[in-house]
Each structure stands twice: as C-alpha cells, then as structure tokens.
C-alpha positions as CSV (number, residue, x, y, z in Angstrom):
1,M,5.9,-11.5,-5.9
2,R,2.5,-9.9,-7.0
3,A,-0.4,-9.5,-4.6
4,I,-3.4,-11.9,-4.7
5,Q,-6.6,-10.5,-6.2
6,L,-9.4,-11.3,-3.6
7,F,-12.7,-9.8,-4.7
8,R,-14.1,-6.3,-5.4
9,V,-16.5,-4.3,-3.0
10,A,-18.3,-1.3,-4.4
11,G,-16.1,-1.2,-7.3
12,V,-12.8,-1.3,-5.0
13,E,-10.4,-4.2,-5.7
14,V,-9.3,-6.1,-2.6
15,Q,-5.8,-7.4,-2.7
16,L,-3.7,-9.5,-0.3
17,D,-0.1,-9.1,-0.2
18,W,2.2,-12.2,0.6
19,S,3.8,-10.3,3.5
20,V,0.4,-10.8,5.5
21,L,1.5,-14.4,6.0
22,I,4.2,-13.0,8.3
23,V,1.7,-11.4,10.7
24,F,-0.9,-14.2,10.3
25,G,1.9,-16.6,11.5
26,L,3.0,-14.4,14.5
27,I,-0.7,-13.9,15.5
28,V,-1.6,-17.6,15.4
29,T,1.8,-18.6,17.0
30,S,1.6,-16.0,20.0
31,L,-2.1,-16.8,20.7
32,G,-1.8,-20.5,20.4
33,Y,1.4,-21.0,22.3
34,S,1.2,-18.1,24.8
35,L,-2.1,-16.1,25.4
36,F,-4.9,-18.5,25.0
37,P,-3.1,-21.2,26.9
38,A,-2.7,-18.9,29.9
39,W,-6.3,-17.9,29.7
40,H,-7.5,-21.5,29.1
41,P,-5.2,-24.0,30.7
42,G,-7.8,-26.7,30.4
43,W,-8.5,-26.5,26.8
44,A,-7.5,-29.1,24.5
45,P,-4.7,-28.3,21.8
46,A,-7.2,-28.5,19.0
47,T,-9.6,-26.0,20.6
48,L,-6.6,-23.6,21.4
49,W,-5.2,-23.5,17.8
50,F,-8.7,-23.4,16.1
51,T,-9.5,-20.3,18.3
52,A,-6.0,-18.8,17.5
53,L,-6.5,-19.3,13.8
54,A,-10.2,-17.9,13.9
55,A,-8.7,-14.8,15.8
56,A,-6.1,-14.3,13.1
57,V,-8.6,-14.5,10.4
58,L,-10.9,-12.0,12.1
59,F,-8.1,-9.6,12.8
60,F,-7.5,-9.1,9.0
61,V,-11.3,-8.9,8.6
62,S,-11.2,-5.9,11.1
63,V,-8.3,-4.3,9.1
64,L,-10.2,-4.9,5.8
65,L,-13.2,-3.1,7.3
66,H,-11.0,-0.3,8.6
67,E,-9.5,0.2,5.1
68,L,-12.8,-0.3,3.2
69,S,-14.2,2.5,5.2
70,H,-11.6,4.9,4.0
71,A,-12.2,3.8,0.5
72,L,-16.0,3.9,0.6
73,V,-15.9,7.6,2.2
74,A,-13.5,8.7,-0.3
75,Q,-15.5,7.5,-3.2
76,R,-18.7,9.2,-1.8
77,S,-16.5,12.4,-1.9
78,G,-15.9,11.9,-5.5
79,I,-12.3,10.3,-5.1
80,R,-11.7,7.2,-6.9
81,V,-10.1,4.3,-5.0
82,R,-8.3,1.9,-7.2
83,R,-7.7,-0.8,-4.7
84,V,-7.2,-1.8,-1.0
85,T,-4.1,-4.0,-0.2
86,L,-3.6,-5.9,3.1
87,F,0.0,-6.3,3.9
88,V,2.4,-6.8,6.9
89,F,1.7,-3.6,8.5
90,G,-2.1,-3.6,8.2
91,G,-3.7,-2.1,5.1
92,L,-3.4,0.6,2.5
93,A,-6.3,2.2,0.5
94,Q,-4.9,3.6,-2.7
95,I,-6.6,6.6,-3.8
96,E,-6.4,8.1,-7.2
97,R,-6.0,11.8,-6.1
98,E,-5.5,14.0,-3.0
99,P,-8.7,15.5,-1.6
100,D,-9.4,19.0,-2.8
101,R,-10.9,20.3,0.4
102,W,-9.6,19.8,4.1
103,A,-12.9,18.6,5.2
104,V,-12.9,15.8,2.8
105,E,-9.4,14.9,3.9
106,L,-10.7,14.8,7.4
107,R,-13.6,12.7,6.8
108,V,-11.6,10.1,4.8
109,A,-8.8,9.9,7.4
110,I,-11.1,9.6,10.4
111,A,-13.3,7.0,8.8
112,G,-10.9,4.0,9.5
113,P,-10.4,4.7,13.3
114,L,-14.0,5.2,13.9
115,T,-14.8,2.0,12.1
116,S,-12.1,0.2,14.2
117,L,-13.6,1.9,17.4
118,A,-17.1,0.8,16.7
119,V,-16.0,-2.8,15.8
120,G,-14.1,-3.0,19.3
121,V,-17.1,-1.5,21.2
122,L,-19.4,-3.9,19.5
123,C,-17.2,-6.8,20.4
124,L,-16.9,-5.9,24.0
125,A,-20.6,-4.9,24.2
126,L,-21.6,-8.6,23.0
127,V,-19.4,-10.0,25.8
128,S,-20.9,-7.6,28.3
129,A,-24.4,-8.8,27.4
130,T,-23.3,-12.3,28.7
131,G,-22.4,-10.8,32.2
132,Q,-18.7,-11.8,31.8
133,F,-17.4,-8.2,32.1
134,R,-19.1,-7.7,35.4
135,E,-17.3,-11.0,36.7
136,L,-14.0,-9.8,35.5
137,A,-14.6,-6.4,37.2
138,T,-15.9,-7.7,40.4
139,D,-14.5,-11.2,40.9
140,A,-10.8,-11.3,42.3
141,D,-10.2,-14.7,40.6
142,V,-9.6,-13.2,37.1
143,P,-7.8,-16.2,35.9
144,G,-10.7,-18.3,36.9
145,V,-13.2,-16.1,35.1
146,L,-11.3,-16.1,31.8
147,A,-10.8,-20.0,32.0
148,R,-14.7,-20.2,32.1
149,L,-15.1,-18.2,28.8
150,G,-16.0,-20.2,25.6
151,S,-14.4,-19.7,22.4
152,A,-16.8,-17.2,21.1
153,Q,-16.3,-15.0,24.2
154,T,-12.6,-15.4,24.0
155,L,-12.5,-14.2,20.4
156,L,-14.8,-11.4,21.2
157,I,-12.7,-10.0,24.1
158,W,-9.4,-10.4,22.2
159,L,-10.8,-8.9,19.0
160,G,-12.5,-6.0,20.9
161,Q,-9.2,-5.0,22.6
162,V,-7.2,-5.3,19.4
163,N,-9.6,-3.0,17.6
164,L,-9.5,-0.5,20.2
165,I,-5.7,-0.6,20.1
166,L,-5.8,-0.3,16.2
167,A,-8.1,2.7,16.4
168,A,-5.8,4.3,19.1
169,F,-2.6,3.6,17.2
170,N,-3.8,4.9,13.9
171,L,-4.8,8.2,15.6
172,V,-1.2,8.8,16.5
173,P,-0.5,12.1,14.7
174,A,2.3,10.5,12.5
175,F,1.8,11.0,8.8
176,P,0.9,9.0,6.7
177,L,-1.1,7.2,9.5
178,D,-4.6,8.2,10.0
179,G,-4.0,10.5,12.7
180,G,-1.3,12.1,10.7
181,R,-3.8,12.9,7.9
182,V,-6.3,14.2,10.5
183,L,-3.4,16.5,11.6
184,R,-2.7,17.5,8.1
185,A,-6.3,18.3,7.5
186,M,-6.4,20.8,10.7
187,L,-3.1,22.3,9.4
188,W,-4.4,22.8,5.9
189,R,-7.7,24.3,7.7
190,F,-5.8,26.9,9.6
191,S,-2.9,27.5,7.1
192,G,-5.0,27.4,3.9
193,D,-2.0,25.7,2.1
194,L,-2.1,22.0,1.4
195,H,1.7,21.9,0.5
196,R,2.8,23.6,3.7
197,A,0.4,21.4,5.8
198,T,1.8,18.2,4.1
199,R,5.4,19.3,4.7
200,W,4.6,20.0,8.4
201,A,2.7,16.7,9.0
202,S,5.3,14.8,7.2
203,S,8.1,16.2,9.6
204,I,5.9,15.4,12.6
205,G,5.5,12.0,11.3
206,Q,9.1,11.4,11.1
207,G,9.6,12.8,14.7
208,F,7.2,10.2,15.9
209,A,8.9,7.5,13.7
210,W,12.2,8.3,15.5
211,L,10.7,8.1,18.9
212,F,9.5,4.7,18.1
213,I,12.9,3.8,17.0
214,A,14.5,5.2,20.1
215,A,11.9,3.4,22.3
216,G,12.6,0.1,20.4
217,V,16.3,0.3,21.0
218,G,15.8,1.2,24.6
219,M,13.5,-1.9,25.1
220,I,16.2,-4.0,23.4
221,L,18.6,-2.8,25.8
222,G,16.4,-3.6,28.8
223,L,14.9,-0.3,29.7
224,H,11.1,-0.3,30.6
225,V,9.0,1.8,28.4
226,P,5.6,2.9,29.9
227,L,2.8,1.1,28.4
228,L,5.1,-0.9,26.1
229,G,7.2,-2.8,28.5
230,S,10.6,-4.0,27.6
231,G,12.3,-7.1,25.8
232,L,14.0,-8.1,22.6
233,V,11.0,-9.1,20.4
234,S,8.9,-6.1,21.4
235,G,11.9,-3.7,21.0
236,V,12.7,-5.0,17.5
237,W,9.3,-4.9,16.4
238,L,8.6,-1.2,17.7
239,A,12.0,0.0,16.1
240,F,10.9,-1.8,12.7
241,I,7.6,0.0,12.8
242,G,9.4,3.3,13.5
243,W,11.7,2.7,10.5
244,F,8.6,1.9,8.4
245,L,6.9,5.1,9.5
246,N,9.8,7.2,8.7
247,N,10.1,5.8,5.1
248,S,6.4,6.1,4.6
249,A,6.4,9.6,5.7
250,L,9.3,10.5,3.2
251,V,7.7,8.5,0.4
252,S,4.3,10.2,1.0
253,Y,5.9,13.6,1.0
254,R,7.9,12.9,-2.2
255,R,4.8,11.4,-3.9
256,F,2.9,14.6,-3.1
257,M,5.6,16.6,-4.3
258,T,5.8,14.7,-7.6
259,R,2.1,15.0,-7.9
260,E,2.2,18.7,-7.5
261,A,5.1,19.2,-10.0
262,L,3.4,17.0,-12.6
263,E,-0.1,18.8,-12.1
264,G,-1.5,19.9,-15.5
265,V,1.3,18.2,-17.4
266,T,0.0,15.8,-20.1
267,V,1.6,12.6,-21.6
268,S,2.4,14.4,-24.8
269,R,4.8,16.6,-23.1
270,V,6.8,13.9,-21.6
271,M,6.7,11.2,-24.1
272,L,9.5,9.9,-26.5
273,T,8.6,10.8,-30.1
274,R,11.7,9.5,-31.8
275,F,12.0,5.8,-31.4
276,E,13.0,2.7,-33.5
277,A,10.2,0.5,-34.7
278,V,10.7,-3.0,-36.1
279,D,8.8,-5.3,-38.6
280,P,7.0,-8.3,-36.9
281,D,8.6,-10.6,-39.6
282,M,12.2,-9.7,-38.7
283,S,14.2,-12.3,-37.1
284,V,15.2,-12.0,-33.3
285,E,18.8,-12.2,-34.3
286,S,18.4,-9.3,-36.9
287,L,16.6,-7.3,-34.2
288,I,19.4,-7.7,-31.6
289,N,22.3,-7.1,-34.1
290,E,20.7,-4.0,-36.0
291,Y,18.6,-2.4,-33.2
292,V,19.3,-3.7,-29.6
293,L,23.0,-3.2,-29.8
294,R,22.8,0.0,-31.4
295,S,20.1,1.8,-29.4
296,G,19.3,2.7,-26.0
297,Q,15.8,1.7,-26.1
298,R,14.7,-1.2,-23.8
299,A,11.4,-1.8,-25.9
300,F,10.8,-1.9,-29.6
301,P,7.3,-1.4,-31.1
302,A,6.3,-4.1,-33.8
303,V,4.6,-2.0,-36.5
304,R,3.1,-2.9,-39.8
305,D,1.3,-0.3,-42.1
306,R,1.8,2.4,-39.3
307,R,-0.2,0.1,-36.9
308,L,1.0,-1.1,-33.6
309,L,0.8,-5.0,-33.3
310,G,2.8,-5.7,-30.3
311,M,6.0,-4.8,-28.4
312,V,9.4,-6.6,-27.8
313,F,11.0,-6.1,-24.5
314,L,14.6,-6.5,-23.7
315,Q,13.9,-8.8,-20.7
316,D,12.1,-11.2,-22.9
317,L,15.0,-11.3,-25.5
318,S,17.6,-12.0,-22.6
319,R,15.7,-15.2,-21.7
320,L,16.1,-16.8,-25.2
321,D,18.7,-19.3,-25.9
322,S,21.2,-18.1,-28.4
323,G,20.5,-20.9,-30.7
324,A,16.9,-19.9,-30.8
325,R,17.5,-16.3,-31.9
326,G,18.0,-17.1,-35.7
327,K,14.8,-19.3,-35.8
328,L,12.3,-16.9,-34.0
329,H,10.8,-13.8,-35.4
330,V,9.7,-10.8,-33.7
331,R,5.9,-11.9,-33.8
332,D,7.0,-14.8,-31.9
333,V,8.3,-13.0,-28.9
334,M,6.5,-9.8,-28.9
335,M,3.7,-9.0,-26.3
336,P,0.5,-8.5,-28.5
337,I,-1.4,-5.2,-28.4
338,E,-4.2,-6.8,-26.7
339,R,-2.0,-7.5,-23.8
340,L,-0.5,-4.0,-23.7
341,M,-1.5,-1.1,-21.5
342,A,-1.6,2.0,-23.6
343,L,-2.0,5.8,-22.9
344,K,-3.4,8.8,-24.8
345,P,-1.5,12.0,-25.4
346,E,-3.9,14.0,-23.3
347,D,-3.6,11.6,-20.3
348,D,-2.1,13.0,-17.0
349,A,1.7,12.5,-16.7
350,F,1.4,11.5,-13.1
351,D,-1.2,8.7,-13.8
352,A,1.4,7.6,-16.4
353,L,4.2,7.5,-13.7
354,R,1.8,5.5,-11.5
355,I,1.1,2.9,-14.3
356,L,4.8,2.6,-14.9
357,L,5.6,1.9,-11.0
358,D,2.4,0.0,-10.3
359,G,2.7,-2.3,-13.3
360,R,6.4,-2.8,-13.0
361,V,7.1,-1.8,-16.6
362,G,9.6,0.3,-18.0
363,Q,7.7,1.9,-20.9
364,V,4.0,2.2,-22.1
365,P,3.1,3.1,-25.7
366,V,1.1,6.3,-26.4
367,M,-1.9,5.7,-29.0
368,Q,-4.0,8.1,-31.0
369,D,-6.5,7.0,-33.6
370,G,-5.2,3.5,-33.6
371,R,-1.5,4.7,-34.2
372,M,1.4,4.7,-31.9
373,I,2.7,8.2,-31.7
374,G,5.1,7.8,-28.7
375,L,6.7,6.0,-26.0
376,V,6.4,6.9,-22.2
377,R,9.3,5.7,-20.0
378,R,10.0,6.3,-16.4
379,E,13.2,8.3,-17.2
380,D,11.4,10.6,-19.5
381,I,9.1,11.8,-16.8
382,L,12.1,11.8,-14.3
383,R,14.0,13.9,-16.9
384,W,11.1,16.4,-17.2
385,L,11.0,16.8,-13.3
386,S,14.8,17.4,-13.3
387,F,14.6,20.1,-15.8
388,H,11.6,21.6,-14.0
389,A,13.4,21.7,-10.6
390,V,12.5,25.3,-10.1
391,T,8.9,24.5,-10.1
392,T,9.4,21.8,-7.3
393,A,11.5,24.3,-5.3
394,Q,8.9,26.9,-5.6
395,L,6.5,24.4,-4.3
396,D,8.8,23.5,-1.3
397,S,9.2,27.3,-0.3
C-alpha cells in the first residue's frame, strides 16, 4: 500500500505511511486507558480520550519536525532531499546522495536530536512557567499535583518527556540512527575514509541491535532490565526495535556499497539495447502469441515511426480476460508515454536503480531526442554489479 502524500515544505515532499496507524493507535490506547486515567482519576472519559488523541497527533508533529530539521540542514549543505516519510518507527528523510565531507554528515545527523531536545525543553519550560514543576519537586503528594493539571499542562509534560527520550534514543550510536551517523562522521574525520567509517559504524549498529534483542528476550522471560523494566509487551517491542535496527544497518551498508560500486556509471552502460518493440495496432492476442511467449521481456515498447507511444506490461496483460484478448489492441492496454517515467543515457545508474525500486516498476525506457534507445531493468543493473564484483571487493577491503 502506497504512502499518503501530505504536503511539501521547502520543496521536500512529506508522506505518511499506513504503518503510522499502528503506533498512533498504541499511543492513544495506552494514554487513554492507562497513563492519563492514573494522572487524572476525576477526568471525564471524553476529556481523557481527547487529550490522548491530541497527544498522539502532537507526537507525530514532533517526529516530523525532527525529520524536517535533517532535510533542511541537508538542503542548506547542497544535498537534495526527495521526501520525508513518517512510518511505524518514526520518520525517515530520504537524501539524494551521501555527504561529501564529514562535517556535513555531522551537521545533518545532529540536527534531528537537537530539534527534539529543543522541543522537549520548550514544552517543559512552558509548564515550569506555571509553577507546576516546583510543586512536583517539593510537594510529597505528586498524584495530587498531577490531578490538578489541566489538559494543556498534561500534554506539555508528556510531550516534553517524550521529545527528550526521542533525542536520547536517536543519539544511541547505532547506525543508521542519528547517533550512528554522528559516530560515522567522527570515524570518517579520524580515518579519512568514508567507506571504512561506514563499515565500522554499521558493525557497531548491529552490535547495539543485538543488545536490544537480547534485552527484549530477557524482559519477556521476566528479567528486570535497568531503565527498561520487564514484561511481555515491553520486551517484544524492544526486541522488535532491535530486529529493525539490525536490518536497517545491513540495508544501509549495502545501499552505500551499491552507490559506491555504481559511482560514475551511466545508464548507457547498463541499459538493454536489444529489445522487441511492437506496433500499437497489434491485437493483444497476437502480442501474447508472437512476443510474450517467445521472449523474456516483461515490458514491450509500442513504437510507431521510431517514436515511443507507450509501453505494455505483462502484469497488465495477465489481468485481461481471455475472451477480450482478441478484441483489444496494444494501444488499448498500453501505458501512454505521458504517464511513463523515462531516463536519459547520461543519467546515473544508481539513480536509475532508485527509480526502479522506489517506483515499484521493473523497467524504465531510455530516451534520446524523442526516440527510445534502450530499456533499463533491475536485473540489468544487478548483472552489471555481479560482473564488477572485484570493484565491490576492493571497496570492502
């Protein structure tokens, strides 16, 4: 299921992944059923649930501010940011390329935690201005003080604490968390080698991930972990976070290696130049019998007078009823050129791979002077990488 496009901020597209609903529901439920009733036993249910709902919304606003700070600092440093996506584990700013200097990496990485720290301190400072912190620190009847808080003060105290925790968690030196990227920047600074720094930071990140998994399993089994406690739900959640961090460290490192291996490689070097093109007036049945069943292609350009008019994809053909294949023509089922994403032969091969993966498509046409001169597929780029494994091995040494 695709992410929801929300809006743009300073040219950065903001998306909302459907997995956010999981965390949103958990926050609202835990606050409405547990925490806020404990703080405010006299509140009406409507007040409890409205405050819990507002807290969940403000939490994701805080996460968005965290990620946008990364994006804006990156753009000020000359690195284009395509989008910010909010998902089940928080947020992700998708930058177009790696920083070219360790100082840039450090600035981009530290911007998020500093923003969360500033939001947390601001929220708690606003509560402190009302004198409530003094009461909480000096009054022995803490439950009584909490019960006297209004909705706004309750939200500020909870949001302030959560943002401080968010800042602290992201500073854990586990790549690709912000703290891991700060660590990579420092390793890069002292080693002078981005590749070696990335490998070290990724290994350290995996180590922290396995610590999280071990601690989570221990909590499930009833062990009390300092600062984290124990329990089935908390243990499962911590182990799940550890699993996610381990996968993220591996994926981030492999992505970095792929980018390095494809550096300087253009689309013209990886594109398929020998492919079958079809006439837009051909019947779908003829297309299947004469081309699909005799070719390994999964997409066929519809060409007339050497001009690309559209493309026919196998997944679209497979959805057609067998009785309709003799009545429909290629032009009826093709995706018109206006809706196609196209590449140029001089484009970067890594960007082509990103388009193929992000767009969830298997092939993209390569155009030059209005003519289609090639076809780029994921397997073509992977084949190029497999035949240049020596380069990757050298990078890994």
